[in-house]
N, C-alpha and C positions, 0 to 999 in steps of 0.2 A: 504494500500500500504506500503510495507516494503522492505528494502534492507540490505545486509551486505556489509560493505565498506572495501576495501583494500587500505591502504595509503602508497605510495611509498616514497623512500628516495630522498634527493635533497638539504640538507643543508638549507640555508635561504629560498629557494624556497618552503619549507614545509609550509610556511604561506599560500600558495595557497589552501592548504587543508581546512583551516578555512573558506576561501571564498566560497569554494564549499559546505561545510557543512551548511553554512548560508542559501544557496539557498534551500537545502533539507529541512531544518527546516521551511523556509517560505512557501514552497509548501506543508507542512504537510506530507511529506514522512517519515515514521518511519524507523529509523536505528536500526536493531535488534542486530547487533554486529559490532565490529571494529577490524581490524587487521592492525598492523603497522610495518614498517621497518625503522630504522634510523630516519630521520626527520619525517617520518610518524608515528613512535612510539611516538615521543614527542607530536605531534599534537593530535594523537589518545588518548594518556594518559590523556592529559589535558581536551579534550572534553568529554571523557568517565566519568571523575570525575565530570565535571560540563558542561553538554550539552547545552551551550548557545554560539554558535560560534561568534555572533556579539560582545558580551562582551569580549570573549577570544581574539578576534582579536585585540581589542583596548589594552587589557592588554599586549599581546605579543609584540606589537609594542612599548609600553611604556617600557617594560623590556629590549628589545633588543636595545633600544636607551639610556638606563640608563648608568651612569658612571660605576656602578658596573659591568655590562656586558661588556662594552667597555674595562675596565681595564683588564678583563680576556683575551679578544682577543689581546690586546696589549702585553700581556705576551706570545703571540705566539700561541694562540689557533686556531682561525678559519682561518686565514692566508693562508693555504697551496696552494690552487688552485686559488688564486685571479686573476691571469692573464692567466690561462690555457684555451685552447680552448676545451678541453675534460675533462671528469671526471673520478674518480676512484682512488683507492689506489696508483697505479703505478704513475699516474699523480701527485697526491698530494705529494708523496715522491720526485719525480723529481723536483717539484716546490720548495720544502723545500731545496733541495740540491743546487738549483740555488741561494737561499738566504744565502748561506755560510755554511750550515751544511754539515759535512763530512760523507761519507758512513760508516766510521769506527764507527760512533755513533750508527748505527743500528746493527753493529756486536757485540758491547759491551752491548747494551740494547735492550729491547723489543719494544721500540718506540722512536720517536724523541721528543715527548711531554711527560713530566714527569707525573708520576702517581698522581692522585688526581685532575688534572686540568679539565678533562672531567666530573668527578663526581661533581665538584663544579658547572659547567655549567648546568648539568642536574638538580641539586638541585634547581637552580634558575628558570629553565624553567618548571619543573614538580612539585616540592615541595614534601611534605610528603604524604604517603598513601600506601595502598596495593591494589591488584586486587579486593579484596572483597569490597573496598570502591567505586568502579566504578558503576555508575548508569546505564551504558550500558555495557554489556559484552565486554571485551577487551582482546586482546592477542598480544604478541610481538614475532617477528621472528628474530633469530640470527643464526650465523654460528658457529658450534662447530669445532674448529681447530683439536682437537684430533681425533674425529671419522669421520671427513669429511662429516658432515650432517647438514641439517637445523634443528633447534630446535624451537619449539613453547612454549613460557612461558605464563602460565595463572594464576599463583598463586605466592604469596610472595610479597616482596617489589617492588613497582612499579618503583621507580627511578633506582633501581639496574638493573632491567630487561631492562629498556630503555637505560641505560648506555651501557649494553652489546650490544644492537642492534645498537648503535651509534659509537662503538669503531672501527674506520677506521684502518685496519691493517697497522702496521708500523708507523702510525701517533700517535695513542693512544694505551696504553697497552691493551691487551686482558683482559677480565673480567672472573674471576673464579666463577663458579656457579654450585653447586651440582656435583663436580668432572669434570665438563666440562670447556673448555677454549673457551669463546665466543667472537665473534667480529661482526662487521657490515657485513651483508649478501649481501650487494649491488653488489658485484662483480659477484655473481652467481644468485641472485634473488633480484631485486630492488623493486618489487611490490608484496606483499604477497597474490597473487590470490589463489594459491592452499591451503594455510592455511585458508583463508576466506571461501573457498568452503567446506573444511573439517569441519570447526566449525559449519556450518549451511547448510547442503546439499540441503535443500528444498528452500533456499532463493535465491534471485537474487544477484549476485555479481557485485558490482559497483567498478571499479578500478580507482584510481586517480593517474596519473603518472606525477609529476612535473619535470621530468628530461629533459635535452635538447636533441634534436634530433642529431644523429650522421650524419654529413654532409660529402659529398665527399671532398677530399683534394688532392692537388698536391704537397704539401710541405713535402716530406719525403726524407731526404737527409742522415741521419745518422742511425746507427744501433739502437740506443736508441729510435729514432723516429719510427722506424719500430716496435720495441717491444711495444711501447706505443700505436701505432695504432692497433696492433693485440689485445692487452688487451681491448681496447675500443670496437672493433668489437665484441669480444666474449661477453663482458658485454651487449652490445646492443642486440645481437642475443638472448641471454638467456632471457632478459627482454621481448622482443617481443614474444617469445614462451610462456612465462608465461601469458602475456596479452591476448593471443588468447583464453584462457580458461575463461576469464571474459565475463559476459553478456553485460556490458557497460564499455567502457573505456573513461575516461575524461582526456584530455591533456591540462592543462593550458598553455597559450602562454607566456613562460618565456624568450623567445629570447635567447641571448647568455649569459645570466646572470650566473655568477659563483656561486657555492654553498656557497662561503664565502663572497659574496657581500651583505652587510647589509644596503645599501643605498635605499631610497625611498621604504620602506617596505610596505606601503599601496598599492603600485601598484601590489605587489604579491597577496595580498588578493583579489584585484579587478580582477586579472587574473584568480583566482580560481572561482570567482562569474561568470565571463563572460563565462568561459568554461562550467560550470555546467548549466547555462541558455541555452547555445547552445545545450547541450545534453539532455535537458528535453523532447523534442518530442520523441526521440529514447527511453528514459527511460520509458515514459508513455506507449509507444507501447509495450515494453517488459513486463511491469507490467500488462497491460490489457490482454496479452496473457498468463500470468503465472497462 
């Protein structure tokens, strides 16, 4: 029994990926390859290098609770959407503006967070290595701003590729890579189902989506709130279309938790475990029919 896994974005909620992967390991289900976007790229890179999700979960919680990691965030890193009800680059920038940053900052510079900060975070979370070091085949999906296309990276420096996939537009600087200008693809593709399918056409694609559901709202009073809502609807619609192409979709119950909320991290791992356990009957049925 084997699957190829597509890990979606979601900031701190990406810890749910490790919980889901734990269950697959415990059930003896082989993971033939991993594709990741944003937080899914971080979790996927670490697991592909060292496929022991139980150990990695403990290490990740320890790192994210460490003074070194917290000092980076206090410098303005993860910050942006801490109190927002919805997600995405537009909402993150809006939240930063609420915190006193001026729009002129984005006119003069490529991002509100200075260059090097995201790189420092990824170095802490992913560490050194290349795609060739991965014990399970792994690929990262990012968005090329120049050519307006999704890009799949399968070779070279692992941390550099993950940084490109995590570079939230306007919040972090885009990453130059082989003539391209790459950023987080979450606004147009939050779970890399198509990339996972293309990497292993004969395998079952299991998608893990730790994003929050887009709920109805009656609180739209200003023009910027209308723009924010439209951006969220578009992002949600594109994600749901992508997920329709997966054989199995696992949705950890993360509630209304923001992508920048790093409290009670163990609950995110458990949410991933619970969701994967609930999906096991459907997965076994698909595997049996494959």
